[in-house]
ZADO-1210 file (C-alpha; in nm, 4 decimals, padded with zeros to 6 digits):
<atoms>
<atom x="11.5602" y="-09.1322" z="22.3651" code="UNK" pos="1"/>
<atom x="11.7580" y="-09.3697" z="22.5852" code="UNK" pos="2"/>
<atom x="11.6492" y="-09.5036" z="22.9248" code="UNK" pos="3"/>
<atom x="11.8245" y="-09.2419" z="23.1383" code="UNK" pos="4"/>
<atom x="11.6761" y="-08.9626" z="22.9250" code="UNK" pos="5"/>
<atom x="11.3296" y="-09.1207" z="22.9530" code="UNK" pos="6"/>
<atom x="11.3588" y="-09.1411" z="23.3329" code="UNK" pos="7"/>
<atom x="11.4766" y="-08.7802" z="23.3481" code="UNK" pos="8"/>
<atom x="11.1837" y="-08.6693" z="23.1328" code="UNK" pos="9"/>
<atom x="10.9312" y="-08.8627" z="23.3442" code="UNK" pos="10"/>
<atom x="11.0669" y="-08.6984" z="23.6602" code="UNK" pos="11"/>
<atom x="11.0753" y="-08.3465" z="23.5135" code="UNK" pos="12"/>
<atom x="10.8362" y="-08.0824" z="23.6439" code="UNK" pos="13"/>
<atom x="10.6193" y="-07.9970" z="23.3460" code="UNK" pos="14"/>
<atom x="10.2819" y="-07.8341" z="23.4031" code="UNK" pos="15"/>
<atom x="10.0611" y="-07.8876" z="23.0954" code="UNK" pos="16"/>
<atom x="09.8646" y="-07.5700" z="23.1632" code="UNK" pos="17"/>
<atom x="10.1790" y="-07.3600" z="23.1219" code="UNK" pos="18"/>
<atom x="10.2418" y="-07.4820" z="22.7668" code="UNK" pos="19"/>
<atom x="10.1185" y="-07.2343" z="22.5078" code="UNK" pos="20"/>
<atom x="10.0298" y="-07.3158" z="22.1466" code="UNK" pos="21"/>
<atom x="09.9829" y="-07.6330" z="21.9473" code="UNK" pos="22"/>
<atom x="10.3531" y="-07.6681" z="21.8640" code="UNK" pos="23"/>
<atom x="10.4567" y="-07.6756" z="22.2307" code="UNK" pos="24"/>
<atom x="10.1796" y="-07.9184" z="22.3223" code="UNK" pos="25"/>
<atom x="10.2592" y="-08.1496" z="22.0311" code="UNK" pos="26"/>
<atom x="10.6314" y="-08.1471" z="22.1092" code="UNK" pos="27"/>
<atom x="10.5660" y="-08.2332" z="22.4733" code="UNK" pos="28"/>
<atom x="10.3248" y="-08.5122" z="22.3755" code="UNK" pos="29"/>
<atom x="10.5840" y="-08.6672" z="22.1438" code="UNK" pos="30"/>
<atom x="10.8441" y="-08.6559" z="22.4236" code="UNK" pos="31"/>
<atom x="10.5986" y="-08.8084" z="22.6709" code="UNK" pos="32"/>
<atom x="10.5016" y="-09.0929" z="22.4405" code="UNK" pos="33"/>
<atom x="10.8574" y="-09.1680" z="22.3351" code="UNK" pos="34"/>
<atom x="10.9547" y="-09.1821" z="22.7026" code="UNK" pos="35"/>
<atom x="10.6537" y="-09.4039" z="22.7827" code="UNK" pos="36"/>
<atom x="10.7531" y="-09.6507" z="22.5116" code="UNK" pos="37"/>
<atom x="11.1114" y="-09.6716" z="22.6422" code="UNK" pos="38"/>
<atom x="11.0084" y="-09.6949" z="23.0071" code="UNK" pos="39"/>
<atom x="10.7383" y="-09.9597" z="22.9599" code="UNK" pos="40"/>
<atom x="10.9751" y="-10.1796" z="22.7602" code="UNK" pos="41"/>
<atom x="11.2539" y="-10.1416" z="23.0192" code="UNK" pos="42"/>
<atom x="11.0222" y="-10.2168" z="23.3111" code="UNK" pos="43"/>
<atom x="10.8510" y="-10.5151" z="23.1524" code="UNK" pos="44"/>
<atom x="11.1727" y="-10.6803" z="23.0292" code="UNK" pos="45"/>
<atom x="11.3647" y="-10.6424" z="23.3553" code="UNK" pos="46"/>
<atom x="11.3559" y="-10.9310" z="23.6083" code="UNK" pos="47"/>
<atom x="11.0793" y="-10.9089" z="23.8659" code="UNK" pos="48"/>
<atom x="11.2104" y="-10.7264" z="24.1716" code="UNK" pos="49"/>
<atom x="11.4992" y="-10.5694" z="23.9777" code="UNK" pos="50"/>
<atom x="11.3108" y="-10.3007" z="23.7858" code="UNK" pos="51"/>
<atom x="11.5095" y="-09.9778" z="23.7389" code="UNK" pos="52"/>
<atom x="11.2179" y="-09.7660" z="23.8691" code="UNK" pos="53"/>
<atom x="10.8686" y="-09.8161" z="24.0139" code="UNK" pos="54"/>
<atom x="10.5863" y="-09.8531" z="23.7629" code="UNK" pos="55"/>
<atom x="10.4032" y="-09.5696" z="23.9316" code="UNK" pos="56"/>
<atom x="10.6416" y="-09.3318" z="23.7530" code="UNK" pos="57"/>
<atom x="10.5000" y="-09.4571" z="23.4205" code="UNK" pos="58"/>
<atom x="10.1408" y="-09.4141" z="23.5360" code="UNK" pos="59"/>
<atom x="10.2113" y="-09.0558" z="23.6437" code="UNK" pos="60"/>
<atom x="10.3679" y="-08.9742" z="23.3065" code="UNK" pos="61"/>
<atom x="10.0646" y="-09.1233" z="23.1279" code="UNK" pos="62"/>
<atom x="09.8361" y="-08.9086" z="23.3461" code="UNK" pos="63"/>
<atom x="10.0376" y="-08.6011" z="23.2482" code="UNK" pos="64"/>
<atom x="10.0196" y="-08.6944" z="22.8816" code="UNK" pos="65"/>
<atom x="09.6421" y="-08.7267" z="22.9042" code="UNK" pos="66"/>
<atom x="09.6213" y="-08.3644" z="23.0148" code="UNK" pos="67"/>
<atom x="09.8362" y="-08.2610" z="22.7182" code="UNK" pos="68"/>
<atom x="09.6032" y="-08.4461" z="22.4801" code="UNK" pos="69"/>
<atom x="09.3002" y="-08.2723" z="22.6332" code="UNK" pos="70"/>
<atom x="09.4584" y="-07.9310" z="22.5758" code="UNK" pos="71"/>
<atom x="09.5756" y="-08.0167" z="22.2244" code="UNK" pos="72"/>
<atom x="09.2415" y="-08.1692" z="22.1248" code="UNK" pos="73"/>
<atom x="09.1811" y="-08.5418" z="22.1682" code="UNK" pos="74"/>
<atom x="08.9696" y="-08.5502" z="21.8517" code="UNK" pos="75"/>
<atom x="09.2732" y="-08.4428" z="21.6464" code="UNK" pos="76"/>
<atom x="09.4645" y="-08.7527" z="21.7600" code="UNK" pos="77"/>
<atom x="09.1937" y="-09.0049" z="21.6782" code="UNK" pos="78"/>
<atom x="09.3585" y="-09.1390" z="21.3621" code="UNK" pos="79"/>
<atom x="09.7170" y="-09.1301" z="21.4930" code="UNK" pos="80"/>
<atom x="09.8970" y="-09.4574" z="21.5591" code="UNK" pos="81"/>
<atom x="09.8993" y="-09.5675" z="21.9212" code="UNK" pos="82"/>
<atom x="10.2113" y="-09.5919" z="22.1339" code="UNK" pos="83"/>
<atom x="10.1004" y="-09.7801" z="22.4463" code="UNK" pos="84"/>
<atom x="09.8488" y="-10.0184" z="22.2849" code="UNK" pos="85"/>
<atom x="10.0122" y="-10.3390" z="22.1531" code="UNK" pos="86"/>
<atom x="09.8594" y="-10.5292" z="21.8614" code="UNK" pos="87"/>
<atom x="09.7914" y="-10.8368" z="22.0727" code="UNK" pos="88"/>
<atom x="09.8789" y="-11.0317" z="22.3831" code="UNK" pos="89"/>
<atom x="10.2233" y="-11.1874" z="22.4074" code="UNK" pos="90"/>
<atom x="10.2797" y="-11.5497" z="22.3078" code="UNK" pos="91"/>
<atom x="10.3297" y="-11.6284" z="22.6761" code="UNK" pos="92"/>
<atom x="09.9905" y="-11.4755" z="22.7637" code="UNK" pos="93"/>
<atom x="09.8121" y="-11.6678" z="22.4867" code="UNK" pos="94"/>
<atom x="09.9652" y="-11.9988" z="22.5935" code="UNK" pos="95"/>
<atom x="09.8846" y="-11.9290" z="22.9577" code="UNK" pos="96"/>
<atom x="09.5261" y="-11.8430" z="22.8666" code="UNK" pos="97"/>
<atom x="09.4753" y="-12.1854" z="22.7101" code="UNK" pos="98"/>
<atom x="09.6412" y="-12.3533" z="23.0081" code="UNK" pos="99"/>
<atom x="09.4095" y="-12.1731" z="23.2505" code="UNK" pos="100"/>
<atom x="09.0982" y="-12.2705" z="23.0538" code="UNK" pos="101"/>
<atom x="09.2044" y="-12.6355" z="23.0452" code="UNK" pos="102"/>
<atom x="09.3599" y="-12.6685" z="23.3912" code="UNK" pos="103"/>
<atom x="09.6939" y="-12.7627" z="23.2356" code="UNK" pos="104"/>
<atom x="10.0446" y="-12.6263" z="23.2714" code="UNK" pos="105"/>
<atom x="10.1887" y="-12.3726" z="23.0293" code="UNK" pos="106"/>
<atom x="10.4561" y="-12.6258" z="22.9355" code="UNK" pos="107"/>
<atom x="10.1955" y="-12.8842" z="22.8336" code="UNK" pos="108"/>
<atom x="10.0163" y="-12.6352" z="22.6104" code="UNK" pos="109"/>
<atom x="10.3418" y="-12.5058" z="22.4600" code="UNK" pos="110"/>
<atom x="10.4515" y="-12.8589" z="22.3640" code="UNK" pos="111"/>
<atom x="10.1528" y="-12.8750" z="22.1314" code="UNK" pos="112"/>
<atom x="10.1328" y="-12.5097" z="22.0294" code="UNK" pos="113"/>
<atom x="10.5114" y="-12.4665" z="21.9783" code="UNK" pos="114"/>
<atom x="10.6897" y="-12.1471" z="22.0701" code="UNK" pos="115"/>
<atom x="10.5748" y="-11.9676" z="21.7540" code="UNK" pos="116"/>
<atom x="10.2119" y="-12.0714" z="21.8277" code="UNK" pos="117"/>
<atom x="10.1633" y="-12.2251" z="21.4834" code="UNK" pos="118"/>
<atom x="09.9599" y="-12.5062" z="21.6416" code="UNK" pos="119"/>
<atom x="09.7860" y="-12.3120" z="21.9178" code="UNK" pos="120"/>
<atom x="09.4554" y="-12.3841" z="21.7459" code="UNK" pos="121"/>
<atom x="09.5195" y="-12.7545" z="21.8037" code="UNK" pos="122"/>
<atom x="09.6095" y="-12.6891" z="22.1670" code="UNK" pos="123"/>
<atom x="09.2799" y="-12.5030" z="22.2224" code="UNK" pos="124"/>
<atom x="09.0880" y="-12.8185" z="22.1310" code="UNK" pos="125"/>
<atom x="09.3241" y="-13.0746" z="22.2824" code="UNK" pos="126"/>
<atom x="09.1612" y="-13.0774" z="22.6272" code="UNK" pos="127"/>
<atom x="08.8195" y="-12.9724" z="22.7646" code="UNK" pos="128"/>
<atom x="08.7661" y="-12.6235" z="22.9027" code="UNK" pos="129"/>
<atom x="08.6094" y="-12.5441" z="23.2396" code="UNK" pos="130"/>
<atom x="08.6291" y="-12.3109" z="23.5386" code="UNK" pos="131"/>
<atom x="08.4900" y="-11.9780" z="23.6563" code="UNK" pos="132"/>
<atom x="08.5813" y="-11.6851" z="23.4311" code="UNK" pos="133"/>
<atom x="08.5450" y="-11.3109" z="23.4706" code="UNK" pos="134"/>
<atom x="08.4242" y="-11.1383" z="23.1547" code="UNK" pos="135"/>
<atom x="08.5071" y="-10.7699" z="23.1220" code="UNK" pos="136"/>
<atom x="08.4718" y="-10.4923" z="22.8677" code="UNK" pos="137"/>
<atom x="08.5577" y="-10.1235" z="22.8866" code="UNK" pos="138"/>
<atom x="08.4546" y="-09.8205" z="22.6853" code="UNK" pos="139"/>
<atom x="08.7071" y="-09.5414" z="22.6470" code="UNK" pos="140"/>
<atom x="08.7522" y="-09.1968" z="22.4932" code="UNK" pos="141"/>
<atom x="09.0582" y="-09.2981" z="22.2869" code="UNK" pos="142"/>
<atom x="09.2356" y="-09.6011" z="22.1477" code="UNK" pos="143"/>
<atom x="09.5631" y="-09.5282" z="22.3284" code="UNK" pos="144"/>
<atom x="09.5472" y="-09.5572" z="22.7108" code="UNK" pos="145"/>
<atom x="09.7981" y="-09.2722" z="22.7514" code="UNK" pos="146"/>
<atom x="09.5639" y="-09.0352" z="22.5649" code="UNK" pos="147"/>
<atom x="09.2137" y="-09.0993" z="22.6961" code="UNK" pos="148"/>
<atom x="08.9846" y="-09.2053" z="22.9782" code="UNK" pos="149"/>
<atom x="08.7915" y="-09.5145" z="23.0832" code="UNK" pos="150"/>
<atom x="08.4256" y="-09.4079" z="23.0893" code="UNK" pos="151"/>
<atom x="08.2439" y="-09.7403" z="23.1296" code="UNK" pos="152"/>
<atom x="08.3286" y="-10.0784" z="23.2793" code="UNK" pos="153"/>
<atom x="08.1047" y="-10.3822" z="23.2447" code="UNK" pos="154"/>
<atom x="08.1741" y="-10.7201" z="23.3988" code="UNK" pos="155"/>
<atom x="08.0096" y="-11.0470" z="23.4916" code="UNK" pos="156"/>
<atom x="08.1040" y="-11.4066" z="23.5653" code="UNK" pos="157"/>
<atom x="08.0341" y="-11.7369" z="23.3965" code="UNK" pos="158"/>
<atom x="08.1363" y="-12.0942" z="23.4629" code="UNK" pos="159"/>
<atom x="08.2609" y="-12.2522" z="23.1410" code="UNK" pos="160"/>
<atom x="07.9945" y="-12.5117" z="23.0714" code="UNK" pos="161"/>
<atom x="07.7453" y="-12.5901" z="22.7915" code="UNK" pos="162"/>
<atom x="07.4387" y="-12.4779" z="22.9911" code="UNK" pos="163"/>
<atom x="07.5903" y="-12.2048" z="23.2074" code="UNK" pos="164"/>
<atom x="07.4531" y="-11.8528" z="23.2146" code="UNK" pos="165"/>
<atom x="07.6405" y="-11.5285" z="23.2844" code="UNK" pos="166"/>
<atom x="07.5747" y="-11.3970" z="23.6347" code="UNK" pos="167"/>
<atom x="07.6495" y="-11.1182" z="23.8832" code="UNK" pos="168"/>
<atom x="07.6699" y="-10.8496" z="23.6169" code="UNK" pos="169"/>
<atom x="07.7834" y="-10.5015" z="23.7103" code="UNK" pos="170"/>
<atom x="07.8307" y="-10.1799" z="23.5140" code="UNK" pos="171"/>
<atom x="07.9751" y="-09.8431" z="23.6166" code="UNK" pos="172"/>
<atom x="08.0385" y="-09.5055" z="23.4528" code="UNK" pos="173"/>
<atom x="08.3343" y="-09.2768" z="23.5201" code="UNK" pos="174"/>
<atom x="08.3864" y="-08.9071" z="23.4600" code="UNK" pos="175"/>
<atom x="08.6062" y="-08.7022" z="23.2285" code="UNK" pos="176"/>
<atom x="08.7256" y="-08.3377" z="23.2425" code="UNK" pos="177"/>
<atom x="08.4650" y="-08.0615" z="23.2421" code="UNK" pos="178"/>
<atom x="08.5814" y="-07.9336" z="22.9017" code="UNK" pos="179"/>
<atom x="08.3980" y="-08.2256" z="22.7393" code="UNK" pos="180"/>
<atom x="08.0617" y="-08.0937" z="22.8572" code="UNK" pos="181"/>
<atom x="08.0732" y="-07.8563" z="22.5607" code="UNK" pos="182"/>
<atom x="08.3036" y="-08.0506" z="22.3266" code="UNK" pos="183"/>
<atom x="08.1165" y="-08.3792" z="22.3623" code="UNK" pos="184"/>
<atom x="08.2430" y="-08.7179" z="22.4794" code="UNK" pos="185"/>
<atom x="08.5178" y="-08.8475" z="22.2468" code="UNK" pos="186"/>
<atom x="08.4162" y="-09.1625" z="22.0525" code="UNK" pos="187"/>
<atom x="08.0517" y="-09.1061" z="22.1417" code="UNK" pos="188"/>
<atom x="07.9720" y="-09.2201" z="21.7874" code="UNK" pos="189"/>
<atom x="08.1116" y="-09.5627" z="21.8818" code="UNK" pos="190"/>
<atom x="07.9921" y="-09.6271" z="22.2372" code="UNK" pos="191"/>
<atom x="07.6995" y="-09.3779" z="22.2471" code="UNK" pos="192"/>
<atom x="07.7984" y="-09.2594" z="22.5947" code="UNK" pos="193"/>
<atom x="07.7052" y="-08.8925" z="22.6330" code="UNK" pos="194"/>
<atom x="07.7856" y="-08.6240" z="22.8862" code="UNK" pos="195"/>
<atom x="07.4585" y="-08.6919" z="23.0738" code="UNK" pos="196"/>
<atom x="07.5876" y="-09.0461" z="23.1473" code="UNK" pos="197"/>
<atom x="07.9128" y="-08.9097" z="23.2927" code="UNK" pos="198"/>
<atom x="07.8109" y="-08.5846" z="23.4598" code="UNK" pos="199"/>
<atom x="07.9102" y="-08.5811" z="23.8270" code="UNK" pos="200"/>
<atom x="08.0960" y="-08.9145" z="23.8000" code="UNK" pos="201"/>
<atom x="08.4444" y="-08.9569" z="23.9472" code="UNK" pos="202"/>
<atom x="08.7178" y="-09.0090" z="23.6846" code="UNK" pos="203"/>
<atom x="08.8471" y="-09.3655" z="23.6870" code="UNK" pos="204"/>
<atom x="09.2039" y="-09.2627" z="23.7786" code="UNK" pos="205"/>
<atom x="09.0633" y="-09.0919" z="24.0884" code="UNK" pos="206"/>
<atom x="08.8238" y="-09.3756" z="24.1743" code="UNK" pos="207"/>
<atom x="09.0685" y="-09.5584" z="24.3989" code="UNK" pos="208"/>
<atom x="08.8102" y="-09.7860" z="24.5621" code="UNK" pos="209"/>
<atom x="08.6882" y="-09.8984" z="24.2190" code="UNK" pos="210"/>
<atom x="09.0464" y="-09.9637" z="24.1064" code="UNK" pos="211"/>
<atom x="09.1163" y="-10.1665" z="24.4199" code="UNK" pos="212"/>
<atom x="08.7984" y="-10.3708" z="24.3789" code="UNK" pos="213"/>
<atom x="08.8750" y="-10.4403" z="24.0140" code="UNK" pos="214"/>
<atom x="09.2311" y="-10.5452" z="24.0903" code="UNK" pos="215"/>
<atom x="09.1031" y="-10.7826" z="24.3587" code="UNK" pos="216"/>
<atom x="08.8778" y="-10.9730" z="24.1188" code="UNK" pos="217"/>
<atom x="09.1284" y="-10.9551" z="23.8303" code="UNK" pos="218"/>
<atom x="09.3818" y="-11.1350" z="24.0500" code="UNK" pos="219"/>
<atom x="09.1256" y="-11.3863" z="24.1742" code="UNK" pos="220"/>
<atom x="08.9789" y="-11.5010" z="23.8419" code="UNK" pos="221"/>
<atom x="09.1152" y="-11.5266" z="23.4865" code="UNK" pos="222"/>
<atom x="08.9490" y="-11.2627" z="23.2719" code="UNK" pos="223"/>
<atom x="08.8115" y="-11.2859" z="22.9192" code="UNK" pos="224"/>
<atom x="08.7825" y="-10.9947" z="22.6787" code="UNK" pos="225"/>
<atom x="08.7439" y="-10.9669" z="22.3032" code="UNK" pos="226"/>
<atom x="09.0860" y="-10.8368" z="22.2040" code="UNK" pos="227"/>
<atom x="09.2120" y="-10.8676" z="22.5625" code="UNK" pos="228"/>
<atom x="09.5287" y="-10.6768" z="22.4706" code="UNK" pos="229"/>
<atom x="09.3117" y="-10.3642" z="22.4778" code="UNK" pos="230"/>
<atom x="09.1837" y="-10.4148" z="22.8327" code="UNK" pos="231"/>
<atom x="09.5281" y="-10.5316" z="22.9457" code="UNK" pos="232"/>
<atom x="09.6960" y="-10.2153" z="22.8100" code="UNK" pos="233"/>
<atom x="09.4367" y="-09.9810" z="22.9605" code="UNK" pos="234"/>
<atom x="09.4434" y="-10.1516" z="23.2999" code="UNK" pos="235"/>
<atom x="09.8240" y="-10.1327" z="23.2951" code="UNK" pos="236"/>
<atom x="09.8164" y="-09.7518" z="23.2857" code="UNK" pos="237"/>
<atom x="09.4890" y="-09.6893" z="23.4711" code="UNK" pos="238"/>
<atom x="09.4745" y="-09.9352" z="23.7653" code="UNK" pos="239"/>
<atom x="09.7280" y="-09.8817" z="24.0412" code="UNK" pos="240"/>
<atom x="09.9106" y="-10.2099" z="24.1012" code="UNK" pos="241"/>
<atom x="09.7845" y="-10.3902" z="23.7902" code="UNK" pos="242"/>
<atom x="10.1153" y="-10.3907" z="23.6007" code="UNK" pos="243"/>
<atom x="10.2924" y="-10.5222" z="23.9079" code="UNK" pos="244"/>
<atom x="10.0341" y="-10.7980" z="23.9628" code="UNK" pos="245"/>
<atom x="10.0423" y="-10.8958" z="23.5958" code="UNK" pos="246"/>
<atom x="10.4202" y="-10.9242" z="23.5955" code="UNK" pos="247"/>
<atom x="10.4044" y="-11.1389" z="23.9094" code="UNK" pos="248"/>
<atom x="10.1747" y="-11.3837" z="23.7264" code="UNK" pos="249"/>
<atom x="09.8655" y="-11.2995" z="23.9308" code="UNK" pos="250"/>
<atom x="09.6585" y="-11.1750" z="23.6338" code="UNK" pos="251"/>
<atom x="09.5551" y="-11.4097" z="23.3509" code="UNK" pos="252"/>
<atom x="09.3957" y="-11.2528" z="23.0406" code="UNK" pos="253"/>
<atom x="09.2191" y="-11.4733" z="22.7851" code="UNK" pos="254"/>
<atom x="09.1577" y="-11.3262" z="22.4401" code="UNK" pos="255"/>
<atom x="08.8320" y="-11.4402" z="22.2816" code="UNK" pos="256"/>
<atom x="08.9315" y="-11.2805" z="21.9502" code="UNK" pos="257"/>
<atom x="09.2242" y="-11.5231" z="21.9408" code="UNK" pos="258"/>
<atom x="08.9851" y="-11.8088" z="22.0245" code="UNK" pos="259"/>
<atom x="08.7703" y="-11.7022" z="21.7304" code="UNK" pos="260"/>
<atom x="09.0626" y="-11.6818" z="21.4881" code="UNK" pos="261"/>
<atom x="09.2105" y="-12.0176" z="21.5844" code="UNK" pos="262"/>
<atom x="08.9025" y="-12.2287" z="21.6549" code="UNK" pos="263"/>
<atom x="08.6364" y="-12.1075" z="21.4118" code="UNK" pos="264"/>
<atom x="08.7180" y="-12.2529" z="21.0669" code="UNK" pos="265"/>
<atom x="08.4902" y="-11.9964" z="20.8996" code="UNK" pos="266"/>
<atom x="08.7386" y="-11.7172" z="20.9743" code="UNK" pos="267"/>
<atom x="08.9923" y="-11.8502" z="20.7239" code="UNK" pos="268"/>
<atom x="08.7380" y="-11.8576" z="20.4402" code="UNK" pos="269"/>
<atom x="08.5869" y="-11.5116" z="20.4831" code="UNK" pos="270"/>
<atom x="08.7252" y="-11.1895" z="20.3297" code="UNK" pos="271"/>
<atom x="08.9277" y="-10.9708" z="20.5657" code="UNK" pos="272"/>
<atom x="08.7128" y="-10.6682" z="20.4900" code="UNK" pos="273"/>
<atom x="08.4164" y="-10.8472" z="20.6496" code="UNK" pos="274"/>
<atom x="08.6056" y="-10.8485" z="20.9842" code="UNK" pos="275"/>
<atom x="08.5269" y="-11.2146" z="21.0557" code="UNK" pos="276"/>
<atom x="08.6940" y="-11.2098" z="21.3979" code="UNK" pos="277"/>
<atom x="08.4954" y="-10.9072" z="21.5178" code="UNK" pos="278"/>
<atom x="08.2584" y="-10.9998" z="21.8003" code="UNK" pos="279"/>
<atom x="07.9500" y="-10.8902" z="21.6076" code="UNK" pos="280"/>
<atom x="08.0390" y="-11.1007" z="21.3001" code="UNK" pos="281"/>
<atom x="08.1323" y="-11.4022" z="21.5117" code="UNK" pos="282"/>
<atom x="07.8111" y="-11.3766" z="21.7151" code="UNK" pos="283"/>
<atom x="07.6037" y="-11.3757" z="21.3959" code="UNK" pos="284"/>
<atom x="07.7775" y="-11.6901" z="21.2658" code="UNK" pos="285"/>
<atom x="07.7048" y="-11.8663" z="21.5952" code="UNK" pos="286"/>
<atom x="07.3434" y="-11.7402" z="21.5811" code="UNK" pos="287"/>
<atom x="07.3821" y="-11.5495" z="21.9075" code="UNK" pos="288"/>
<atom x="07.2923" y="-11.2322" z="21.7175" code="UNK" pos="289"/>
<atom x="07.0334" y="-11.2159" z="21.4447" code="UNK" pos="290"/>
<atom x="07.1312" y="-11.0564" z="21.1138" code="UNK" pos="291"/>
<atom x="06.9249" y="-10.7509" z="21.2004" code="UNK" pos="292"/>
<atom x="07.0903" y="-10.7048" z="21.5410" code="UNK" pos="293"/>
<atom x="07.4093" y="-10.5156" z="21.6223" code="UNK" pos="294"/>
<atom x="07.6708" y="-10.5192" z="21.8957" code="UNK" pos="295"/>
<atom x="07.5866" y="-10.2547" z="22.1563" code="UNK" pos="296"/>
<atom x="07.9460" y="-10.1353" z="22.2209" code="UNK" pos="297"/>
<atom x="07.8622" y="-10.0909" z="22.5866" code="UNK" pos="298"/>
<atom x="08.0511" y="-10.2746" z="22.8600" code="UNK" pos="299"/>
<atom x="07.8112" y="-10.5180" z="23.0254" code="UNK" pos="300"/>
<atom x="07.6061" y="-10.5871" z="22.7126" code="UNK" pos="301"/>
<atom x="07.9224" y="-10.6701" z="22.5165" code="UNK" pos="302"/>
<atom x="08.0479" y="-10.9036" z="22.7910" code="UNK" pos="303"/>
<atom x="07.7173" y="-11.0887" z="22.7837" code="UNK" pos="304"/>
<atom x="07.7370" y="-11.1201" z="22.4047" code="UNK" pos="305"/>
<atom x="08.0984" y="-11.2369" z="22.4233" code="UNK" pos="306"/>
<atom x="08.0260" y="-11.5074" z="22.6819" code="UNK" pos="307"/>
<atom x="07.7314" y="-11.6455" z="22.4852" code="UNK" pos="308"/>
<atom x="07.9315" y="-11.6473" z="22.1618" code="UNK" pos="309"/>
<atom x="08.2306" y="-11.8212" z="22.3187" code="UNK" pos="310"/>
<atom x="07.9971" y="-12.0759" z="22.4755" code="UNK" pos="311"/>
<atom x="07.8371" y="-12.1428" z="22.1357" code="UNK" pos="312"/>
<atom x="08.1814" y="-12.1846" z="21.9749" code="UNK" pos="313"/>
<atom x="08.2980" y="-12.4244" z="22.2454" code="UNK" pos="314"/>
<atom x="07.9785" y="-12.6281" z="22.1995" code="UNK" pos="315"/>
<atom x="08.0288" y="-12.6357" z="21.8230" code="UNK" pos="316"/>
<atom x="08.3855" y="-12.7654" z="21.8620" code="UNK" pos="317"/>
<atom x="08.3046" y="-13.0144" z="22.1405" code="UNK" pos="318"/>
<atom x="08.5396" y="-12.8351" z="22.3806" code="UNK" pos="319"/>
<atom x="08.3351" y="-12.8850" z="22.6989" code="UNK" pos="320"/>
<atom x="08.3794" y="-13.1997" z="22.9122" code="UNK" pos="321"/>
<atom x="08.1759" y="-13.4936" z="22.7846" code="UNK" pos="322"/>
</atoms>
């Protein structure tokens, strides 16, 4: 599918409820996701202000695709590869994240890290970290943001210092279509969010005041998340105006999973199957979690765990100001 075909598909009048049978639903989903891939790439790689179409067209197509996935059966797509979820943040985002933490310029960090980031681990520990950070974690009904819903958002703030404590925590639940009352909340086995938690709640894509409030704080403070590419991808398709703000340089994600991989020397010596960069494993190594404890996989609790683990790592490496 080329760009003009993707634009034509996004602007076509397709009503998911009129599609009959699995074959028709699956064909439409494949077309949607192929178009989304083409459109996102074209929009993100075009110069700011010269995009070939507004990003809202992409968000609308993702909303339409979500309906298709509901009708087809979201549980049947659980193991499929994702289309709109990248494997990680871009090199530019990772460099900028270090620069924000250290109050340096991107160019200063890149001189040490190099363009291929081979020495980003050195750059992380080259200057002290400080500043107020927003920590955020979301729980969703799918891995791919074009297929599922945000059902829980947890956030709090912490100043990067050796004795700081997370503060001003907030958590909110958001609804999903009525069909899941009987089918059950997708990924409930992971996040343990049930229908009783979501009943009567407004879906996130319809919660415009919540989106606006989130965008306000996401553009005011750099945000930390464990595997921040996940939150970044979901916010891109679920928060009106986020993609535009991110492209304009007004949103600064910081990936604590990358911090773990590059700063914690234990990661390189542990077997991959033990998932050494997972938040739960990292927290145990830093003695933030006891061996008998587990990660909650619930927004605010996971943010709190992430902040305390990052703080312990920064202390261990001497990364706070003397």
